[in-house]
C-alpha positions in Angstrom: -23.0 -19.1 -7.7 -21.0 -17.3 -5.1 -23.1 -14.8 -3.2 -20.8 -13.7 -0.4 -21.0 -10.0 0.6 -17.3 -9.5 0.2 -17.7 -9.8 -3.6 -20.5 -7.3 -3.8 -19.8 -4.0 -5.7 -22.5 -2.3 -3.6 -20.7 -3.4 -0.4 -17.4 -2.1 -1.8 -19.0 1.2 -2.5 -20.2 1.5 1.1 -16.7 1.0 2.3 -15.4 3.7 0.0 -18.1 6.1 1.0 -17.0 5.5 4.6 -13.4 6.3 3.7 -14.5 9.5 2.0 -16.5 10.5 5.0 -13.6 9.8 7.3 -11.3 11.9 5.0 -13.7 14.9 5.1 -14.0 14.7 8.9 -10.2 14.9 9.2 -10.1 17.9 6.9 -12.9 19.6 8.9 -11.0 18.9 12.2 -7.8 20.4 10.8 -9.6 23.5 9.7 -11.2 23.8 13.2 -7.8 23.4 14.8 -6.4 26.3 12.8 -9.4 28.5 13.4 -8.9 27.9 17.2 -5.2 28.7 16.9 -2.9 25.8 16.1 0.4 26.5 17.9 3.6 24.4 18.2 7.3 25.0 18.3 8.1 21.8 16.5 7.5 23.2 13.0 8.4 26.6 11.5 5.9 29.6 11.8 6.2 30.0 8.0 5.1 26.4 7.4 2.1 26.8 9.8 1.1 29.9 7.9 1.2 28.1 4.6 -0.6 25.1 5.9 -3.3 27.4 7.3 -3.9 28.7 3.8 -3.7 25.2 2.2 -6.1 23.5 4.5 -8.9 25.9 3.5 -8.5 25.2 -0.2 -11.8 24.0 -1.6 -9.9 21.5 -3.7 -9.5 19.4 -0.5 -13.2 19.2 0.0 -13.5 16.2 -2.2 -11.7 12.9 -1.6 -9.2 11.4 -4.1 -6.3 8.9 -3.7 -3.6 11.6 -4.0 -5.4 13.9 -1.6 -5.6 11.1 0.8 -1.9 10.5 0.5 -1.3 14.2 1.2 -3.5 14.1 4.2 -1.5 11.2 5.5 1.7 13.3 5.2 0.0 15.9 7.4 -1.1 13.3 9.8 2.4 12.0 10.1 3.7 15.5 10.9 1.0 15.8 13.6 2.1 12.5 15.0 5.8 13.7 15.1 4.6 17.0 16.8 2.8 15.0 19.5 5.9 12.9 20.2 8.2 15.9 20.3 5.9 17.7 22.8 5.8 14.5 25.0 9.6 14.2 25.0 10.1 17.9 25.7 8.0 17.6 28.8 10.6 15.3 30.5 12.1 18.0 32.7 9.7 17.5 35.7 8.7 13.9 34.9 8.4 11.2 37.5 10.2 7.8 37.1 7.0 6.3 35.7 6.5 9.1 33.2 10.2 8.8 32.2 9.6 5.1 31.4 6.6 6.1 29.2 8.8 8.8 27.5 11.3 6.1 26.7 8.6 4.3 24.8 7.7 7.5 23.0 11.4 7.9 22.0 11.3 4.4 20.6 8.1 5.2 18.6 9.8 8.3 17.2 12.9 6.2 16.2 10.6 3.6 14.5 8.7 6.3 12.7 11.7 7.9 11.0 13.5 4.5 10.6 10.5 3.2 8.5 9.8 6.5 6.7 10.9 7.7 3.2 13.6 9.7 5.1 15.1 6.6 6.8 18.5 7.0 5.1 18.9 10.6 6.3 17.7 9.6 9.8 20.3 6.7 10.0 23.1 9.1 8.9 22.1 11.5 11.6 22.1 8.8 14.2 25.6 7.7 13.1 26.6 11.3 14.0 25.7 10.4 17.6 22.7 12.7 17.6 19.9 12.0 20.0 16.6 10.8 18.5 14.8 14.0 19.2 17.7 16.1 17.8 17.8 14.0 14.6 14.0 14.4 14.3 14.4 18.1 14.6 16.7 18.0 11.5 14.1 16.0 9.5 11.0 17.9 10.3 11.8 20.7 7.8 12.1 18.0 5.1 8.6 16.7 6.0 7.3 20.3 5.9 8.8 20.7 2.4 7.2 17.5 1.2 3.8 18.5 2.4 3.9 21.8 0.6 5.6 20.4 -2.5 3.2 17.4 -2.9 0.3 19.8 -2.5 1.4 22.2 -5.2 2.1 19.4 -7.6 -0.7 17.0 -7.0 -3.6 18.8 -5.4 -3.4 22.6 -6.1 -4.1 23.6 -9.7 -2.8 27.2 -9.7 0.3 29.0 -10.9 2.9 29.3 -8.2 6.4 30.7 -8.2 8.8 30.2 -5.3 11.4 32.7 -4.1 13.3 29.8 -2.6 13.3 26.5 -4.4 10.8 24.0 -2.9 12.4 20.5 -2.4 10.2 17.6 -3.5 11.1 14.0 -2.9 9.7 11.9 -5.8 7.2 9.2 -4.8 8.0 5.9 -6.7 4.7 4.3 -5.6 2.8 6.8 -7.9 5.0 6.0 -10.8 7.6 8.7 -10.3 11.2 7.8 -11.2 13.9 8.3 -13.8 11.4 9.0 -16.5 9.5 11.8 -14.9 6.5 12.7 -12.7 2.8 11.8 -12.8 0.9 14.7 -11.4 -2.4 14.3 -9.5 -5.2 11.8 -10.0 -5.1 12.5 -13.8 -1.5 11.3 -13.9 -0.3 14.3 -15.9 3.1 13.2 -17.2 6.1 15.4 -16.9 9.0 13.7 -18.8 12.5 14.5 -17.6 14.3 15.8 -20.8 17.0 16.2 -19.8 17.1 14.5 -16.4 17.4 17.0 -13.6 20.4 16.8 -11.3 19.8 15.7 -7.7 17.2 13.0 -8.2 15.3 11.5 -6.3 14.9 15.1 -5.0 13.7 18.0 -7.2 14.1 21.7 -6.5 10.9 23.3 -7.7 11.0 26.9 -8.7 7.5 27.3 -10.3 4.4 25.3 -11.2 2.0 26.6 -13.9 -1.0 24.5 -14.8 -2.2 27.1 -17.3 1.0 26.6 -19.4 1.3 22.9 -18.4 4.8 23.5 -17.2 7.0 23.2 -14.1 10.5 24.6 -13.6 13.2 22.9 -11.5 16.7 23.8 -10.7 19.4 21.6 -12.3 22.9 22.7 -11.7 23.2 26.4 -12.4 20.0 26.7 -14.5 16.3 26.1 -14.5 14.8 23.3 -16.6 11.3 23.8 -18.1 9.4 20.5 -18.0 6.1 20.3 -19.9 3.3 17.8 -18.8 0.7 16.1 -20.9 -2.4 14.1 -20.1 -2.0 10.3 -19.6 -4.7 8.1 -21.0 -5.9 4.8 -19.3 -4.0 1.9 -20.7 -6.9 -0.5 -20.3 -10.7 0.2 -20.5 -12.8 -2.9 -19.7 -16.4 -2.6 -18.7 -16.4 0.4 -16.3 -12.8 -0.2 -15.3 -10.2 2.4 -16.4 -6.7 1.1 -15.5 -3.5 3.2 -15.8 -0.2 1.5 -16.3 2.6 4.0 -15.4 6.2 3.1 -16.3 8.7 4.6 -14.0 12.0 3.5 -15.7 13.3 3.1 -19.2 12.9 -0.7 -19.2 9.2 -0.2 -18.2 8.7 2.4 -21.0 10.2 0.0 -23.6 8.0 -2.9 -22.4 4.9 -0.8 -21.8 2.9 -2.2 -24.7 3.7 -5.8 -23.8 2.9 -5.1 -20.1 -0.5 -3.7 -21.1 -1.1 -6.8 -23.3 -0.2 -9.1 -20.4 -2.4 -7.3 -17.9 -5.3 -7.3 -20.4 -4.9 -11.0 -20.9 -4.7 -11.6 -17.1 -7.9 -9.6 -16.5 -9.7 -11.2 -19.3 -9.0 -14.6 -17.8 -10.0 -13.4 -14.3 -13.3 -12.1 -15.7 -13.9 -15.3 -17.6 -13.2 -17.8 -14.9 -13.9 -15.8 -11.7 -16.1 -12.8 -12.6 -16.7 -12.1 -8.9 -12.9 -11.5 -8.5 -13.0 -9.2 -11.5 -15.8 -7.2 -9.9 -13.7 -6.9 -6.7 -10.6 -5.9 -8.7 -12.6 -3.1 -10.4 -13.7 -1.7 -7.0 -10.2 -1.2 -5.5 -7.4 -0.9 -8.2 -7.0 1.9 -10.7 -3.2 2.2 -11.3 -0.4 -0.3 -11.9 3.2 0.8 -11.6 5.6 -1.8 -13.1 8.7 -2.3 -11.0 11.9 -4.1 -11.8 13.7 -4.7 -8.5 15.3 -8.0 -7.5 13.4 -9.6 -4.7 10.3 -7.5 -5.3 7.1 -9.2 -6.4 4.5 -6.6 -5.6 3.6 -4.1 -2.9 1.2 -1.3 -2.1 0.7 1.4 0.5 -2.2 2.0 2.9 -1.8 5.7 2.3 -2.1 5.3 -1.5 -5.4 3.6 -2.3 -5.6 1.8 -5.6 -1.9 2.1 -6.6 -0.2 -1.4 -7.1 3.5 -1.7 -7.7 4.0 -5.0 -9.5 7.0 -6.7 -10.9 6.0 -7.3 -14.5 9.4 -8.4 -15.7 10.0 -11.8 -14.1 6.5 -13.2 -13.6 4.4 -15.5 -15.8 0.7 -15.1 -16.6 -0.5 -17.3 -13.7 1.7 -15.2 -11.4 0.4 -12.0 -12.8 -3.3 -12.9 -12.1 -2.2 -13.8 -8.6 -0.2 -10.5 -8.1 -3.0 -8.3 -9.4 -5.6 -9.8 -7.0 -3.1 -10.0 -4.1 -2.4 -6.3 -4.2 -6.1 -5.6 -4.7 -6.7 -7.6 -1.5 -4.4 -5.1 0.3 -6.4 -2.2 -1.1 -9.6 -3.9 0.0 -8.4 -4.4 3.5 -6.8 -1.0 3.7 -10.1 0.6 2.6 -11.6 -0.9 5.8 -8.6 0.2 7.9 -8.7 3.8 6.5 -11.9 4.4 8.4 -12.3 1.6 11.0 -10.1 -0.4 13.4 -10.2 -4.2 12.9 -7.2 -5.2 15.1 -6.1 -4.2 18.5 -2.4 -4.2 17.5 0.6 -5.1 19.6 4.1 -6.1 18.7 4.0 -9.6 20.2 5.5 -12.0 17.6 3.8 -15.2 18.7 2.1 -16.4 15.6 3.9 -18.5 12.9 3.5 -17.2 9.4 3.6 -20.0 6.8 4.4 -17.4 4.1 7.2 -15.7 5.9 8.4 -18.8 7.8 8.8 -16.6 10.9 6.9 -15.5 13.9 4.7 -12.4 13.3 2.4 -10.2 15.4 -1.3 -10.4 14.9 -1.3 -7.7 12.2 1.0 -9.8 10.0 -1.2 -12.9 10.3 -4.5 -11.0 9.8 -3.2 -9.1 6.7 -1.7 -12.2 5.2 -4.8 -14.3 5.7 -7.0 -11.7 4.0 -4.7 -11.0 1.1 -3.6 -14.5 0.3 -7.2 -15.7 0.4 -7.7 -14.1 -3.1 -5.0 -16.5 -4.5 -6.9 -19.5 -3.2 -10.2 -18.1 -4.7 -8.5 -17.5 -8.0 -6.9 -21.0 -8.2 -10.1 -22.7 -7.2 -11.9 -21.1 -10.1 -9.1 -21.6 -12.6 -9.0 -25.2 -11.6 -12.6 -25.7 -12.7 -11.7 -24.9 -16.2 -11.5 -27.6 -18.9 -10.3 -25.0 -21.4 -7.3 -25.8 -23.6 -5.9 -22.3 -23.2 -3.9 -23.5 -20.2 -0.9 -25.7 -20.8 -0.4 -28.9 -18.8 2.4 -27.1 -16.8 0.0 -24.2 -16.0 -2.7 -26.6 -14.9 -0.3 -28.3 -12.6 0.8 -24.9 -11.2 -2.8 -23.9 -10.6 -3.5 -27.1 -8.7 -0.3 -26.8 -6.7 -1.0 -23.2 -5.7 -4.5 -24.1 -4.8 -3.4 -26.7 -2.3 -0.5 -24.5 -1.0 -2.7 -21.6 -0.2 -5.4 -23.7 1.3 -2.9 -25.4 3.7 -1.4 -22.1 4.8 -4.7 -20.4 5.3 -6.2 -23.3 7.1 -3.1 -23.3 9.4 -3.8 -19.7 10.5 -7.4 -20.3 11.5 -6.5 -21.5 15.0 -4.1 -18.5 15.6 -6.8 -16.0 14.5 -9.2 -17.6 16.9 -6.6 -17.3 19.7 -6.1 -13.6 18.7 -9.8 -12.9 18.9 -10.2 -14.7 22.2 -7.3 -12.5 23.6 -8.8 -9.3 22.2 -6.2 -8.7 19.6 -8.9 -8.7 17.0 -12.1 -6.7 17.6 -15.7 -7.8 16.7 -15.6 -6.0 13.3 -12.3 -7.6 12.4 -13.5 -11.0 13.5 -16.7 -10.8 11.4 -14.7 -9.9 8.3 -12.2 -12.7 8.7 -14.9 -15.2 9.5 -16.7 -14.3 6.3 -13.4 -15.2 4.5 -13.0 -18.5 6.5 -16.5 -19.6 5.5 -15.3 -19.6 1.9 -11.9 -21.1 2.8 -13.5 -24.0 4.7 -15.8 -24.8 1.9 -12.7 -25.8 -0.2 -11.5 -28.5 2.2 -12.6 -31.5 0.1 -11.4 -29.8 -3.1 -8.0 -29.2 -1.6 -7.7 -32.9 -0.6 -8.9 -34.1 -4.0 -6.5 -31.8 -5.8 -3.6 -33.0 -3.7 -4.5 -36.6 -4.6 -4.7 -35.7 -8.3 -1.1 -34.4 -8.2 0.2 -37.9 -7.2 -0.1 -38.9 -10.8 0.3 -35.5 -12.5 3.5 -34.4 -10.8 5.2 -36.5 -8.1 7.6 -33.7 -7.1 4.8 -31.2 -6.5 2.9 -33.9 -4.5 5.9 -34.5 -2.4 6.4 -30.7 -1.9 2.8 -30.3 -0.7 3.0 -33.3 1.5 6.1 -31.9 3.1 4.4 -28.5 3.5 1.5 -30.2 5.3 3.9 -32.1 7.6 5.9 -28.9 8.3 2.7 -27.0 9.3 1.7 -29.9 11.6 5.1 -29.6 13.3 4.8 -25.8 13.5 1.3 -26.2 15.1 2.8 -28.5 17.8 5.6 -26.0 18.4 3.4 -22.9 18.5 0.2 -24.3 19.8 -1.9 -21.2 20.6 -5.2 -22.3 22.0 
C-alpha cells in the first residue's frame, strides 16, 4: 500500500489552505495600499478610482479560481507599473544603473511578448516604437481586462457602461466561438448570433438579475442570456465540468464525457491514490482541438485543464488528465511558496524536449511526468482482460520511457540543489518524488526485458533511448 504524503488528501487540503491564505493577504495588502493613497502615472486616474472601489468588494474576501486569476491580472499590472517607474528614472542614472535599466527593459519586453496581448505588442514594435512606448499603448487594454473580467466573473450586480468595456475572451476557461462561461459556476452565455470582433467583446451592460449581458455587434446591441452549467461528471465527491469551446467540442461533448468517465474509472480502479490526487486539484476540463497541442494549463487558473480530446486514445487520456493535474499540484505549491531560485541558464538537458532547459523546466517536467510513471506502474500490475494486447504493450513501453527520462534528471536536480537553484522546500518535495521513482528501478528493468519478446521494435526504441541518455549524460555531465 502506497503511503507517501504526496497522495494524502489532507496534505492536499493544507496546500490549498495556504494558497487561500496567501490570496487573502494579497487582497488585504492591496486594500491597505489604496487606503494609504496609491498613486502612479502609468495607469489612468479613472482606472485607479474604479480599482479602489472594486478592491473593497466583499466578494473578493473569499478565494476562488476565477478570483485568483483576476488577482493575477492586477498583479501583472503592478509589475508593469514597477518596471515603468524604474525606466522613467533613467534621466539621472549612473552607468551601472543604466545597465540594470537595460535588464528591466528586457523584462518588460518579455512580459508583453509572452502575454495575451503579444500580437498587439509585436505589431507596435514593428512600428519602431520603443519598448516603454509600446507598453504605454497596451496598459489601457490591461486596465480594461481587469475591469471587464471583474464584472463578468467576480461581481454579481447589474452594471451599465456609458462607454463599451472591451473584454478579451479567455480560452483557458472555456470561452471561444460558442460563448462565455461566467465565474466559478460556469454560467453559460451562448453566442446567438456570434458577436462581431471576437476574440474581443464590447460589453455595454451586465445584469445578473435578468441573466443577461449586452454586447455591441456592428451597429446594434446583442442581448445574450446565460444559464447554469451542470457538472458533466459526479464521482465520489468529485464534480468535474467539461466545457466545450468550439462547435466540434459541442458536437462531441457526450462522447468526451464518456471517455473521461472511463479514464477516471480506470484510474480509480487501478491507482486509487492517483484518483484521490486528481480530485484534489482538477475541477474543469476544456477540450481543445489544435494541431500540436496535447494539453496545457496555467498557474493563474487553478484546476482548469485544456486537453486535446480529439486525437488521443484512452491510455493517452488517463496520462493527460494526471499530467495536467500534476501541474495544478505543483502550481498550488508555487502560488504560496517558492521552491526554485530561478535563473535563465539553459544548462540541463531535457529528455522530453530534447533541448537544454533552465532549472525551472527540469523541475516542472520531473514533477509532472512522474504521474505518468506512477500511472503506468499501476496499470502494468493489472491482469485484467479490459486492456488489449496493444494497450498492454503501450503501458509497458511508457513505463520504461518515463522511468529512464526521470532517472536521467536525478543528477541534474542534485546539481541544481547543490548550486542553490533549488531551495530546501523544493528539494524536499522532489526528493519525496524520487523515493518513489527509485523504488521502480527493478520493475523498469524487468519490463524492458519483457518487451524483447512482446514487441521487438519497442524494445529497440527503449534501448536506443537508454543509450541516447547515456550519451547526453556524458555531454552534459553536471556534477
